[in-house]
N, C-alpha and C positions, 0 to 999 in steps of 0.2 A: 850294768855291771853288778848292781846290787843283787839282781835275780841270779846272775851267773855265780856269784859268790855263795849263794845259798846251796848250790849243788857243787861247790868246790871247783867251779869253772869246767865242769865235765860236760855241759850241754852247749851245743853249737850256738854261737851268738846270732847267726842268721835265723835259727829256729826261734830263739827268744824274741827277736825282732818281729818275725812274722806273727807270732802269737800276740805280742803287744799291739801290733797294728789291728789285728782282728778284735781285740778286746778294748780298743780305743784307749790304750794306755793304762787300763785298770790293773795295777800290780797284783792285788790279791787274786783276781780272776785269772791272770796269767800264771801265777804260781800254782793255782788249783789245776788248770789245764795241763801244765807241765807235769804235775804229779800224776795225773791220770794217764798221760801219755807214757811217762817213764815206767809206771806199773805195767801198762800194756806191753811195752817194749821188752820187759824182762821175761815175758813168756816166750819160750824158744820157738814155738810154731809161728809166732808173728814175724820174727826175723826171717824165718824160712820163706814166708809169703813174699817178702820183699826180694830175697835172694833169687827166687824163681823168675822175677821180672826185672832184675837189676840191669840186664843187658838192654832192655827196651828203654829204661830210664836214661841210660848213658847215650843211646842212639838219639834220643830227643834232646841231648845236651843238658840233661839234669844230672849234674855231677856231685851234688851235695847229698850224701847218703842220709844225713839226718832229716833233711827236708823231704827226701823221697820216702823215707820210712814214715814220717809224720803224715804224708799224703796217703799212704796205705792205711794208716790208722783212721784218718778222716773218712776215707772211702768206706771202710768197714763199719764205721759208726754212722754212716749215711749223713754226714755233716756237710758234704759237698755235692753239688749237682752234676758232677762229671767223674771221670775215672781218676785214679791216683796219678797216673802218668800225665794226663791233661792238666791237672791241678799243679803238679810240680813244674811242668813246662811253662805254664802261664806265670807262675810265681817267678821263675828264673828269667823269663823274657821281659815281663812287664815291671816287676819290682826290683829285679836284680839281686845281687848278693852283696850287701854293703860291707860285710866283714870277710877277711881272708885269713888264711892259716896263721899269719904272723900276729894277728890281733888277739889270738888266744893266749899269747904269752904275757 
């Protein structure tokens, strides 16, 4: 919740959770990764990259657009050894989404 408060609760809690898992709970590293991702996300062409493949994500039951967009970011940065859709699907199936819409309030 502390990390979410830094961004005025505008970042999806599932995304924060996923990054915290990958950084083994390192708060400073998580904040740095979120900053890099948020900067990348503000570039309009990056949202368009996701929008082109949005239907494929949904068909694979990857319905969290923030996680999906983060997956596109990781694929572009060559930080994962699979496609963005495969990464998002694996996260959704194996790790689940611990937070739902009502948790944002």
